[in-house]
PyMOL Python script that loads the backbone (N, CA, C, O; Angstrom):
from pymol import cmd

cmd.read_pdbstr("""\
ATOM      1  N   PHE A   1      20.005  10.587 -39.730  1.00  0.00           N
ATOM      2  CA  PHE A   1      18.967   9.661 -40.056  1.00  0.00           C
ATOM      3  C   PHE A   1      19.086   8.381 -39.098  1.00  0.00           C
ATOM      4  O   PHE A   1      18.086   7.782 -38.702  1.00  0.00           O
ATOM      5  N   ARG A   2      20.382   8.018 -38.764  1.00  0.00           N
ATOM      6  CA  ARG A   2      20.560   6.831 -37.890  1.00  0.00           C
ATOM      7  C   ARG A   2      19.916   7.017 -36.553  1.00  0.00           C
ATOM      8  O   ARG A   2      19.267   6.114 -36.025  1.00  0.00           O
ATOM      9  N   ALA A   3      20.099   8.206 -36.000  1.00  0.00           N
ATOM     10  CA  ALA A   3      19.348   8.423 -34.629  1.00  0.00           C
ATOM     11  C   ALA A   3      17.871   8.363 -34.820  1.00  0.00           C
ATOM     12  O   ALA A   3      17.173   7.751 -34.011  1.00  0.00           O
ATOM     13  N   LEU A   4      17.377   8.957 -35.831  1.00  0.00           N
ATOM     14  CA  LEU A   4      15.998   8.879 -36.062  1.00  0.00           C
ATOM     15  C   LEU A   4      15.486   7.537 -36.296  1.00  0.00           C
ATOM     16  O   LEU A   4      14.397   7.210 -35.824  1.00  0.00           O
ATOM     17  N   HIS A   5      16.209   6.716 -37.008  1.00  0.00           N
ATOM     18  CA  HIS A   5      15.897   5.292 -37.316  1.00  0.00           C
ATOM     19  C   HIS A   5      15.894   4.593 -35.980  1.00  0.00           C
ATOM     20  O   HIS A   5      14.914   3.928 -35.645  1.00  0.00           O
ATOM     21  N   ARG A   6      16.899   4.711 -35.243  1.00  0.00           N
ATOM     22  CA  ARG A   6      17.051   4.002 -33.996  1.00  0.00           C
ATOM     23  C   ARG A   6      15.896   4.292 -33.026  1.00  0.00           C
ATOM     24  O   ARG A   6      15.363   3.411 -32.352  1.00  0.00           O
ATOM     25  N   THR A   7      15.520   5.679 -32.999  1.00  0.00           N
ATOM     26  CA  THR A   7      14.433   6.110 -32.108  1.00  0.00           C
ATOM     27  C   THR A   7      13.022   5.527 -32.546  1.00  0.00           C
ATOM     28  O   THR A   7      12.214   5.079 -31.733  1.00  0.00           O
ATOM     29  N   ILE A   8      12.814   5.579 -33.890  1.00  0.00           N
ATOM     30  CA  ILE A   8      11.630   4.986 -34.376  1.00  0.00           C
ATOM     31  C   ILE A   8      11.456   3.600 -34.014  1.00  0.00           C
ATOM     32  O   ILE A   8      10.375   3.190 -33.592  1.00  0.00           O
ATOM     33  N   ARG A   9      12.502   2.831 -34.164  1.00  0.00           N
ATOM     34  CA  ARG A   9      12.493   1.394 -33.844  1.00  0.00           C
ATOM     35  C   ARG A   9      12.201   1.090 -32.299  1.00  0.00           C
ATOM     36  O   ARG A   9      11.495   0.159 -31.912  1.00  0.00           O
ATOM     37  N   SER A  10      12.819   1.971 -31.512  1.00  0.00           N
ATOM     38  CA  SER A  10      12.601   1.788 -30.113  1.00  0.00           C
ATOM     39  C   SER A  10      11.101   2.032 -29.655  1.00  0.00           C
ATOM     40  O   SER A  10      10.505   1.268 -28.896  1.00  0.00           O
ATOM     41  N   VAL A  11      10.580   3.142 -30.182  1.00  0.00           N
ATOM     42  CA  VAL A  11       9.204   3.527 -29.798  1.00  0.00           C
ATOM     43  C   VAL A  11       8.168   2.844 -30.558  1.00  0.00           C
ATOM     44  O   VAL A  11       7.088   2.629 -30.008  1.00  0.00           O
ATOM     45  N   PHE A  12       8.390   2.443 -31.869  1.00  0.00           N
ATOM     46  CA  PHE A  12       7.438   1.774 -32.694  1.00  0.00           C
ATOM     47  C   PHE A  12       8.131   0.527 -33.262  1.00  0.00           C
ATOM     48  O   PHE A  12       8.490   0.489 -34.439  1.00  0.00           O
ATOM     49  N   PRO A  13       8.314  -0.488 -32.412  1.00  0.00           N
ATOM     50  CA  PRO A  13       9.154  -1.618 -32.784  1.00  0.00           C
ATOM     51  C   PRO A  13       8.559  -2.360 -34.108  1.00  0.00           C
ATOM     52  O   PRO A  13       9.298  -2.970 -34.881  1.00  0.00           O
ATOM     53  N   GLN A  14       7.256  -2.256 -34.277  1.00  0.00           N
ATOM     54  CA  GLN A  14       6.596  -2.965 -35.406  1.00  0.00           C
ATOM     55  C   GLN A  14       6.791  -2.205 -36.696  1.00  0.00           C
ATOM     56  O   GLN A  14       6.471  -2.737 -37.758  1.00  0.00           O
ATOM     57  N   ALA A  15       7.321  -0.933 -36.656  1.00  0.00           N
ATOM     58  CA  ALA A  15       7.316  -0.080 -37.872  1.00  0.00           C
ATOM     59  C   ALA A  15       8.559  -0.533 -38.811  1.00  0.00           C
ATOM     60  O   ALA A  15       9.591  -1.029 -38.358  1.00  0.00           O
ATOM     61  N   LEU A  16       8.340  -0.321 -40.015  1.00  0.00           N
ATOM     62  CA  LEU A  16       9.339  -0.532 -41.007  1.00  0.00           C
ATOM     63  C   LEU A  16       9.828   0.959 -41.261  1.00  0.00           C
ATOM     64  O   LEU A  16       9.003   1.862 -41.404  1.00  0.00           O
ATOM     65  N   VAL A  17      11.130   1.174 -41.310  1.00  0.00           N
ATOM     66  CA  VAL A  17      11.633   2.488 -41.386  1.00  0.00           C
ATOM     67  C   VAL A  17      12.226   2.692 -42.789  1.00  0.00           C
ATOM     68  O   VAL A  17      13.157   1.979 -43.163  1.00  0.00           O
ATOM     69  N   ALA A  18      11.717   3.631 -43.558  1.00  0.00           N
ATOM     70  CA  ALA A  18      12.233   3.930 -44.895  1.00  0.00           C
ATOM     71  C   ALA A  18      12.030   5.376 -45.206  1.00  0.00           C
ATOM     72  O   ALA A  18      11.080   5.962 -44.687  1.00  0.00           O
ATOM     73  N   PRO A  19      12.827   5.982 -45.992  1.00  0.00           N
ATOM     74  CA  PRO A  19      12.577   7.385 -46.439  1.00  0.00           C
ATOM     75  C   PRO A  19      11.337   7.422 -47.357  1.00  0.00           C
ATOM     76  O   PRO A  19      11.019   6.492 -48.099  1.00  0.00           O
ATOM     77  N   TYR A  20      10.753   8.439 -47.251  1.00  0.00           N
ATOM     78  CA  TYR A  20       9.511   8.625 -48.170  1.00  0.00           C
ATOM     79  C   TYR A  20       9.341  10.189 -48.457  1.00  0.00           C
ATOM     80  O   TYR A  20       9.980  11.020 -47.813  1.00  0.00           O
ATOM     81  N   VAL A  21       8.534  10.498 -49.356  1.00  0.00           N
ATOM     82  CA  VAL A  21       8.266  11.890 -49.656  1.00  0.00           C
ATOM     83  C   VAL A  21       6.902  12.341 -48.981  1.00  0.00           C
ATOM     84  O   VAL A  21       5.856  11.731 -49.202  1.00  0.00           O
ATOM     85  N   VAL A  22       6.966  13.305 -48.249  1.00  0.00           N
ATOM     86  CA  VAL A  22       5.733  13.814 -47.663  1.00  0.00           C
ATOM     87  C   VAL A  22       5.065  14.828 -48.652  1.00  0.00           C
ATOM     88  O   VAL A  22       5.645  15.826 -49.080  1.00  0.00           O
ATOM     89  N   VAL A  23       3.828  14.480 -48.957  1.00  0.00           N
ATOM     90  CA  VAL A  23       3.131  15.382 -49.939  1.00  0.00           C
ATOM     91  C   VAL A  23       2.436  16.518 -49.559  1.00  0.00           C
ATOM     92  O   VAL A  23       2.134  17.404 -50.358  1.00  0.00           O
ATOM     93  N   GLY A  24       2.118  16.540 -48.163  1.00  0.00           N
ATOM     94  CA  GLY A  24       1.404  17.607 -47.665  1.00  0.00           C
ATOM     95  C   GLY A  24       2.343  18.671 -47.140  1.00  0.00           C
ATOM     96  O   GLY A  24       3.525  18.422 -46.903  1.00  0.00           O
ATOM     97  N   ALA A  25       1.780  19.893 -46.957  1.00  0.00           N
ATOM     98  CA  ALA A  25       2.714  21.028 -46.408  1.00  0.00           C
ATOM     99  C   ALA A  25       2.827  20.703 -44.942  1.00  0.00           C
ATOM    100  O   ALA A  25       1.864  20.277 -44.303  1.00  0.00           O
ATOM    101  N   THR A  26       4.088  20.922 -44.387  1.00  0.00           N
ATOM    102  CA  THR A  26       4.385  20.709 -43.027  1.00  0.00           C
ATOM    103  C   THR A  26       5.042  22.034 -42.453  1.00  0.00           C
ATOM    104  O   THR A  26       5.384  22.884 -43.275  1.00  0.00           O
ATOM    105  N   ASP A  27       5.236  22.261 -41.162  1.00  0.00           N
ATOM    106  CA  ASP A  27       5.875  23.352 -40.677  1.00  0.00           C
ATOM    107  C   ASP A  27       7.335  23.212 -40.857  1.00  0.00           C
ATOM    108  O   ASP A  27       8.030  24.175 -40.533  1.00  0.00           O
ATOM    109  N   ALA A  28       7.913  22.120 -41.341  1.00  0.00           N
ATOM    110  CA  ALA A  28       9.305  21.888 -41.499  1.00  0.00           C
ATOM    111  C   ALA A  28       9.822  22.942 -42.395  1.00  0.00           C
ATOM    112  O   ALA A  28      10.974  23.338 -42.213  1.00  0.00           O
ATOM    113  N   ARG A  29       9.094  23.446 -43.348  1.00  0.00           N
ATOM    114  CA  ARG A  29       9.552  24.349 -44.361  1.00  0.00           C
ATOM    115  C   ARG A  29      10.166  25.720 -43.604  1.00  0.00           C
ATOM    116  O   ARG A  29      11.040  26.404 -44.137  1.00  0.00           O
ATOM    117  N   ALA A  30       9.666  25.983 -42.469  1.00  0.00           N
ATOM    118  CA  ALA A  30      10.095  27.109 -41.678  1.00  0.00           C
ATOM    119  C   ALA A  30      11.434  26.863 -41.063  1.00  0.00           C
ATOM    120  O   ALA A  30      12.131  27.819 -40.723  1.00  0.00           O
ATOM    121  N   TYR A  31      11.848  25.562 -40.893  1.00  0.00           N
ATOM    122  CA  TYR A  31      13.100  25.242 -40.339  1.00  0.00           C
ATOM    123  C   TYR A  31      14.091  24.825 -41.347  1.00  0.00           C
ATOM    124  O   TYR A  31      15.277  24.758 -41.024  1.00  0.00           O
ATOM    125  N   ALA A  32      13.707  24.542 -42.524  1.00  0.00           N
ATOM    126  CA  ALA A  32      14.597  24.017 -43.625  1.00  0.00           C
ATOM    127  C   ALA A  32      15.838  24.968 -43.804  1.00  0.00           C
ATOM    128  O   ALA A  32      16.964  24.486 -43.932  1.00  0.00           O
ATOM    129  N   GLY A  33      15.636  26.212 -43.810  1.00  0.00           N
ATOM    130  CA  GLY A  33      16.825  27.178 -43.883  1.00  0.00           C
ATOM    131  C   GLY A  33      17.727  27.151 -42.827  1.00  0.00           C
ATOM    132  O   GLY A  33      18.900  27.473 -43.013  1.00  0.00           O
ATOM    133  N   LEU A  34      17.291  26.782 -41.675  1.00  0.00           N
ATOM    134  CA  LEU A  34      18.131  26.751 -40.481  1.00  0.00           C
ATOM    135  C   LEU A  34      19.197  25.528 -40.570  1.00  0.00           C
ATOM    136  O   LEU A  34      20.388  25.643 -40.282  1.00  0.00           O
ATOM    137  N   CYS A  35      18.588  24.379 -41.002  1.00  0.00           N
ATOM    138  CA  CYS A  35      19.333  23.177 -41.113  1.00  0.00           C
ATOM    139  C   CYS A  35      18.928  22.323 -42.262  1.00  0.00           C
ATOM    140  O   CYS A  35      18.345  21.263 -42.032  1.00  0.00           O
ATOM    141  N   PRO A  36      19.167  22.664 -43.372  1.00  0.00           N
ATOM    142  CA  PRO A  36      18.653  22.031 -44.624  1.00  0.00           C
ATOM    143  C   PRO A  36      19.055  20.563 -44.757  1.00  0.00           C
ATOM    144  O   PRO A  36      18.310  19.792 -45.362  1.00  0.00           O
ATOM    145  N   GLN A  37      20.201  20.143 -44.216  1.00  0.00           N
ATOM    146  CA  GLN A  37      20.620  18.778 -44.263  1.00  0.00           C
ATOM    147  C   GLN A  37      19.999  17.808 -43.326  1.00  0.00           C
ATOM    148  O   GLN A  37      20.158  16.596 -43.475  1.00  0.00           O
ATOM    149  N   ALA A  38      19.255  18.350 -42.310  1.00  0.00           N
ATOM    150  CA  ALA A  38      18.730  17.483 -41.324  1.00  0.00           C
ATOM    151  C   ALA A  38      17.310  17.888 -40.894  1.00  0.00           C
ATOM    152  O   ALA A  38      16.989  17.884 -39.706  1.00  0.00           O
ATOM    153  N   THR A  39      16.485  18.228 -41.855  1.00  0.00           N
ATOM    154  CA  THR A  39      15.122  18.707 -41.458  1.00  0.00           C
ATOM    155  C   THR A  39      14.228  17.442 -41.966  1.00  0.00           C
ATOM    156  O   THR A  39      14.036  17.227 -43.163  1.00  0.00           O
ATOM    157  N   TYR A  40      13.767  16.727 -41.042  1.00  0.00           N
ATOM    158  CA  TYR A  40      12.943  15.511 -41.358  1.00  0.00           C
ATOM    159  C   TYR A  40      11.534  15.912 -41.062  1.00  0.00           C
ATOM    160  O   TYR A  40      11.173  16.528 -40.059  1.00  0.00           O
ATOM    161  N   ARG A  41      10.744  15.479 -42.088  1.00  0.00           N
ATOM    162  CA  ARG A  41       9.202  15.627 -41.963  1.00  0.00           C
ATOM    163  C   ARG A  41       8.637  14.244 -41.548  1.00  0.00           C
ATOM    164  O   ARG A  41       8.447  13.347 -42.370  1.00  0.00           O
ATOM    165  N   PHE A  42       8.392  14.131 -40.286  1.00  0.00           N
ATOM    166  CA  PHE A  42       8.022  12.898 -39.658  1.00  0.00           C
ATOM    167  C   PHE A  42       7.036  13.230 -38.521  1.00  0.00           C
ATOM    168  O   PHE A  42       7.253  14.175 -37.763  1.00  0.00           O
ATOM    169  N   MET A  43       6.014  12.488 -38.418  1.00  0.00           N
ATOM    170  CA  MET A  43       5.067  12.557 -37.372  1.00  0.00           C
ATOM    171  C   MET A  43       4.980  11.251 -36.616  1.00  0.00           C
ATOM    172  O   MET A  43       4.448  10.239 -37.073  1.00  0.00           O
ATOM    173  N   PRO A  44       5.553  11.352 -35.403  1.00  0.00           N
ATOM    174  CA  PRO A  44       5.675  10.087 -34.606  1.00  0.00           C
ATOM    175  C   PRO A  44       4.423   9.652 -33.831  1.00  0.00           C
ATOM    176  O   PRO A  44       4.389   9.601 -32.602  1.00  0.00           O
ATOM    177  N   VAL A  45       3.432   9.351 -34.612  1.00  0.00           N
ATOM    178  CA  VAL A  45       2.108   8.904 -33.946  1.00  0.00           C
ATOM    179  C   VAL A  45       1.434   7.856 -34.823  1.00  0.00           C
ATOM    180  O   VAL A  45       1.468   7.886 -36.054  1.00  0.00           O
ATOM    181  N   LEU A  46       0.830   6.948 -34.110  1.00  0.00           N
ATOM    182  CA  LEU A  46      -0.046   6.054 -34.878  1.00  0.00           C
ATOM    183  C   LEU A  46      -1.502   6.632 -34.808  1.00  0.00           C
ATOM    184  O   LEU A  46      -2.049   6.819 -33.721  1.00  0.00           O
ATOM    185  N   LEU A  47      -2.042   6.879 -35.874  1.00  0.00           N
ATOM    186  CA  LEU A  47      -3.365   7.489 -36.016  1.00  0.00           C
ATOM    187  C   LEU A  47      -4.510   6.516 -36.118  1.00  0.00           C
ATOM    188  O   LEU A  47      -4.476   5.661 -37.003  1.00  0.00           O
ATOM    189  N   ASP A  48      -5.481   6.580 -35.310  1.00  0.00           N
ATOM    190  CA  ASP A  48      -6.691   5.665 -35.672  1.00  0.00           C
ATOM    191  C   ASP A  48      -7.592   6.392 -36.551  1.00  0.00           C
ATOM    192  O   ASP A  48      -7.313   7.564 -36.802  1.00  0.00           O
ATOM    193  N   GLN A  49      -8.719   5.820 -37.095  1.00  0.00           N
ATOM    194  CA  GLN A  49      -9.536   6.339 -38.037  1.00  0.00           C
ATOM    195  C   GLN A  49     -10.097   7.779 -37.565  1.00  0.00           C
ATOM    196  O   GLN A  49     -10.120   8.752 -38.319  1.00  0.00           O
ATOM    197  N   ALA A  50     -10.533   7.797 -36.270  1.00  0.00           N
ATOM    198  CA  ALA A  50     -11.102   9.002 -35.843  1.00  0.00           C
ATOM    199  C   ALA A  50     -10.105  10.204 -35.851  1.00  0.00           C
ATOM    200  O   ALA A  50     -10.502  11.333 -36.137  1.00  0.00           O
ATOM    201  N   ALA A  51      -8.833   9.950 -35.540  1.00  0.00           N
ATOM    202  CA  ALA A  51      -7.772  10.931 -35.610  1.00  0.00           C
ATOM    203  C   ALA A  51      -7.628  11.337 -37.010  1.00  0.00           C
ATOM    204  O   ALA A  51      -7.617  12.544 -37.252  1.00  0.00           O
ATOM    205  N   ILE A  52      -7.514  10.481 -37.977  1.00  0.00           N
ATOM    206  CA  ILE A  52      -7.279  10.795 -39.395  1.00  0.00           C
ATOM    207  C   ILE A  52      -8.442  11.745 -39.857  1.00  0.00           C
ATOM    208  O   ILE A  52      -8.256  12.764 -40.523  1.00  0.00           O
ATOM    209  N   GLU A  53      -9.587  11.319 -39.451  1.00  0.00           N
ATOM    210  CA  GLU A  53     -10.762  12.086 -40.022  1.00  0.00           C
ATOM    211  C   GLU A  53     -10.851  13.491 -39.344  1.00  0.00           C
ATOM    212  O   GLU A  53     -11.523  14.390 -39.851  1.00  0.00           O
ATOM    213  N   SER A  54     -10.121  13.659 -38.132  1.00  0.00           N
ATOM    214  CA  SER A  54     -10.206  15.010 -37.526  1.00  0.00           C
ATOM    215  C   SER A  54      -9.009  15.896 -38.038  1.00  0.00           C
ATOM    216  O   SER A  54      -9.017  17.101 -37.789  1.00  0.00           O
ATOM    217  N   LEU A  55      -8.028  15.347 -38.716  1.00  0.00           N
ATOM    218  CA  LEU A  55      -6.907  16.196 -39.130  1.00  0.00           C
ATOM    219  C   LEU A  55      -7.347  17.410 -39.904  1.00  0.00           C
ATOM    220  O   LEU A  55      -8.166  17.346 -40.821  1.00  0.00           O
ATOM    221  N   HIS A  56      -6.768  18.517 -39.497  1.00  0.00           N
ATOM    222  CA  HIS A  56      -7.016  19.877 -40.103  1.00  0.00           C
ATOM    223  C   HIS A  56      -8.503  20.353 -39.934  1.00  0.00           C
ATOM    224  O   HIS A  56      -8.976  21.280 -40.592  1.00  0.00           O
ATOM    225  N   GLY A  57      -9.201  19.631 -38.987  1.00  0.00           N
ATOM    226  CA  GLY A  57     -10.572  20.013 -38.735  1.00  0.00           C
ATOM    227  C   GLY A  57     -10.666  21.034 -37.665  1.00  0.00           C
ATOM    228  O   GLY A  57      -9.636  21.545 -37.226  1.00  0.00           O
ATOM    229  N   THR A  58     -11.912  21.385 -37.188  1.00  0.00           N
ATOM    230  CA  THR A  58     -12.153  22.293 -36.120  1.00  0.00           C
ATOM    231  C   THR A  58     -11.979  21.714 -34.711  1.00  0.00           C
ATOM    232  O   THR A  58     -11.859  22.398 -33.695  1.00  0.00           O
ATOM    233  N   ASN A  59     -11.980  20.327 -34.768  1.00  0.00           N
ATOM    234  CA  ASN A  59     -11.804  19.650 -33.409  1.00  0.00           C
ATOM    235  C   ASN A  59     -10.621  18.554 -33.647  1.00  0.00           C
ATOM    236  O   ASN A  59     -10.761  17.379 -33.306  1.00  0.00           O
ATOM    237  N   GLU A  60      -9.564  19.006 -34.201  1.00  0.00           N
ATOM    238  CA  GLU A  60      -8.374  18.119 -34.433  1.00  0.00           C
ATOM    239  C   GLU A  60      -7.955  17.564 -33.082  1.00  0.00           C
ATOM    240  O   GLU A  60      -7.817  18.336 -32.134  1.00  0.00           O
ATOM    241  N   ARG A  61      -7.740  16.225 -32.950  1.00  0.00           N
ATOM    242  CA  ARG A  61      -7.401  15.679 -31.682  1.00  0.00           C
ATOM    243  C   ARG A  61      -6.633  14.353 -31.846  1.00  0.00           C
ATOM    244  O   ARG A  61      -6.610  13.731 -32.908  1.00  0.00           O
ATOM    245  N   LEU A  62      -6.006  13.965 -30.719  1.00  0.00           N
ATOM    246  CA  LEU A  62      -5.296  12.699 -30.547  1.00  0.00           C
ATOM    247  C   LEU A  62      -5.791  12.032 -29.285  1.00  0.00           C
ATOM    248  O   LEU A  62      -6.108  12.713 -28.310  1.00  0.00           O
ATOM    249  N   ARG A  63      -5.864  10.730 -29.284  1.00  0.00           N
ATOM    250  CA  ARG A  63      -6.087   9.993 -28.139  1.00  0.00           C
ATOM    251  C   ARG A  63      -4.965  10.287 -26.959  1.00  0.00           C
ATOM    252  O   ARG A  63      -3.794  10.402 -27.319  1.00  0.00           O
ATOM    253  N   PRO A  64      -5.234  10.387 -25.832  1.00  0.00           N
ATOM    254  CA  PRO A  64      -4.141  10.567 -24.841  1.00  0.00           C
ATOM    255  C   PRO A  64      -3.019   9.547 -24.949  1.00  0.00           C
ATOM    256  O   PRO A  64      -1.852   9.929 -24.858  1.00  0.00           O
ATOM    257  N   ALA A  65      -3.303   8.335 -25.127  1.00  0.00           N
ATOM    258  CA  ALA A  65      -2.207   7.342 -25.346  1.00  0.00           C
ATOM    259  C   ALA A  65      -1.394   7.602 -26.523  1.00  0.00           C
ATOM    260  O   ALA A  65      -0.226   7.216 -26.548  1.00  0.00           O
ATOM    261  N   ALA A  66      -1.961   8.278 -27.583  1.00  0.00           N
ATOM    262  CA  ALA A  66      -1.129   8.492 -28.789  1.00  0.00           C
ATOM    263  C   ALA A  66      -0.246   9.716 -28.498  1.00  0.00           C
ATOM    264  O   ALA A  66       0.924   9.758 -28.879  1.00  0.00           O
ATOM    265  N   TYR A  67      -0.826  10.698 -27.823  1.00  0.00           N
ATOM    266  CA  TYR A  67      -0.027  11.816 -27.457  1.00  0.00           C
ATOM    267  C   TYR A  67       1.143  11.459 -26.544  1.00  0.00           C
ATOM    268  O   TYR A  67       2.246  11.988 -26.681  1.00  0.00           O
ATOM    269  N   GLN A  68       0.866  10.526 -25.584  1.00  0.00           N
ATOM    270  CA  GLN A  68       1.952  10.044 -24.690  1.00  0.00           C
ATOM    271  C   GLN A  68       3.068   9.458 -25.527  1.00  0.00           C
ATOM    272  O   GLN A  68       4.249   9.640 -25.229  1.00  0.00           O
ATOM    273  N   GLN A  69       2.692   8.765 -26.557  1.00  0.00           N
ATOM    274  CA  GLN A  69       3.707   8.003 -27.516  1.00  0.00           C
ATOM    275  C   GLN A  69       4.555   9.098 -28.159  1.00  0.00           C
ATOM    276  O   GLN A  69       5.774   8.951 -28.248  1.00  0.00           O
ATOM    277  N   VAL A  70       3.948  10.174 -28.602  1.00  0.00           N
ATOM    278  CA  VAL A  70       4.622  11.288 -29.206  1.00  0.00           C
ATOM    279  C   VAL A  70       5.724  11.844 -28.318  1.00  0.00           C
ATOM    280  O   VAL A  70       6.856  12.059 -28.752  1.00  0.00           O
ATOM    281  N   ILE A  71       5.324  12.089 -26.952  1.00  0.00           N
ATOM    282  CA  ILE A  71       6.231  12.546 -25.914  1.00  0.00           C
ATOM    283  C   ILE A  71       7.372  11.594 -25.788  1.00  0.00           C
ATOM    284  O   ILE A  71       8.529  12.014 -25.811  1.00  0.00           O
ATOM    285  N   ARG A  72       7.073  10.246 -25.645  1.00  0.00           N
ATOM    286  CA  ARG A  72       8.067   9.217 -25.486  1.00  0.00           C
ATOM    287  C   ARG A  72       9.178   9.311 -26.617  1.00  0.00           C
ATOM    288  O   ARG A  72      10.387   9.237 -26.399  1.00  0.00           O
ATOM    289  N   PHE A  73       8.543   9.495 -27.939  1.00  0.00           N
ATOM    290  CA  PHE A  73       9.402   9.478 -29.062  1.00  0.00           C
ATOM    291  C   PHE A  73      10.406  10.611 -29.024  1.00  0.00           C
ATOM    292  O   PHE A  73      11.599  10.380 -29.222  1.00  0.00           O
ATOM    293  N   TYR A  74       9.931  11.890 -28.764  1.00  0.00           N
ATOM    294  CA  TYR A  74      10.778  13.055 -28.694  1.00  0.00           C
ATOM    295  C   TYR A  74      11.787  12.941 -27.605  1.00  0.00           C
ATOM    296  O   TYR A  74      12.950  13.309 -27.768  1.00  0.00           O
ATOM    297  N   ALA A  75      11.331  12.417 -26.466  1.00  0.00           N
ATOM    298  CA  ALA A  75      12.352  12.333 -25.316  1.00  0.00           C
ATOM    299  C   ALA A  75      13.449  11.244 -25.797  1.00  0.00           C
ATOM    300  O   ALA A  75      14.637  11.476 -25.574  1.00  0.00           O
ATOM    301  N   ALA A  76      13.094  10.177 -26.389  1.00  0.00           N
ATOM    302  CA  ALA A  76      14.047   9.221 -26.881  1.00  0.00           C
ATOM    303  C   ALA A  76      14.936   9.808 -27.952  1.00  0.00           C
ATOM    304  O   ALA A  76      16.136   9.536 -27.963  1.00  0.00           O
ATOM    305  N   LEU A  77      14.410  10.572 -28.815  1.00  0.00           N
ATOM    306  CA  LEU A  77      15.105  11.199 -29.925  1.00  0.00           C
ATOM    307  C   LEU A  77      16.242  12.146 -29.387  1.00  0.00           C
ATOM    308  O   LEU A  77      17.390  12.095 -29.829  1.00  0.00           O
ATOM    309  N   ILE A  78      15.839  13.010 -28.403  1.00  0.00           N
ATOM    310  CA  ILE A  78      16.734  13.867 -27.666  1.00  0.00           C
ATOM    311  C   ILE A  78      17.847  13.022 -27.125  1.00  0.00           C
ATOM    312  O   ILE A  78      19.014  13.324 -27.378  1.00  0.00           O
ATOM    313  N   ARG A  79      17.548  11.977 -26.394  1.00  0.00           N
ATOM    314  CA  ARG A  79      18.646  11.155 -25.804  1.00  0.00           C
ATOM    315  C   ARG A  79      19.536  10.510 -26.801  1.00  0.00           C
ATOM    316  O   ARG A  79      20.740  10.377 -26.582  1.00  0.00           O
ATOM    317  N   ASN A  80      18.898  10.063 -28.011  1.00  0.00           N
ATOM    318  CA  ASN A  80      19.698   9.489 -29.041  1.00  0.00           C
ATOM    319  C   ASN A  80      20.535  10.359 -29.806  1.00  0.00           C
ATOM    320  O   ASN A  80      21.439   9.892 -30.499  1.00  0.00           O
ATOM    321  N   MET A  81      20.301  11.628 -29.735  1.00  0.00           N
ATOM    322  CA  MET A  81      21.096  12.686 -30.430  1.00  0.00           C
ATOM    323  C   MET A  81      22.273  13.103 -29.622  1.00  0.00           C
ATOM    324  O   MET A  81      23.158  13.767 -30.163  1.00  0.00           O
ATOM    325  N   GLN A  82      22.354  12.766 -28.369  1.00  0.00           N
ATOM    326  CA  GLN A  82      23.453  13.151 -27.578  1.00  0.00           C
ATOM    327  C   GLN A  82      24.720  12.298 -27.631  1.00  0.00           C
ATOM    328  O   GLN A  82      25.700  12.605 -26.953  1.00  0.00           O
TER     329      GLN A  82
END
""", "prot")
cmd.dss("prot")
cmd.show_as("cartoon", "prot")
cmd.util.cbc("prot")
cmd.orient("prot")
């Protein structure tokens, strides 16, 4: 969790980091059996209203800048895990 916290703060400096319960189904359930003590359900993206409204729709999408932020997050997380 420390590496996740550090990464969130580096990519989203304005974010408050706290554990919470994800109420929706995620793909994480497929990985929980592989590593149950470290399967985090987290989506590293800031969604605007248009993205929220498109979730699970026929034209689900992210702005290119938001997608780039997701890539920056995962690259930083990999570096922080080493």
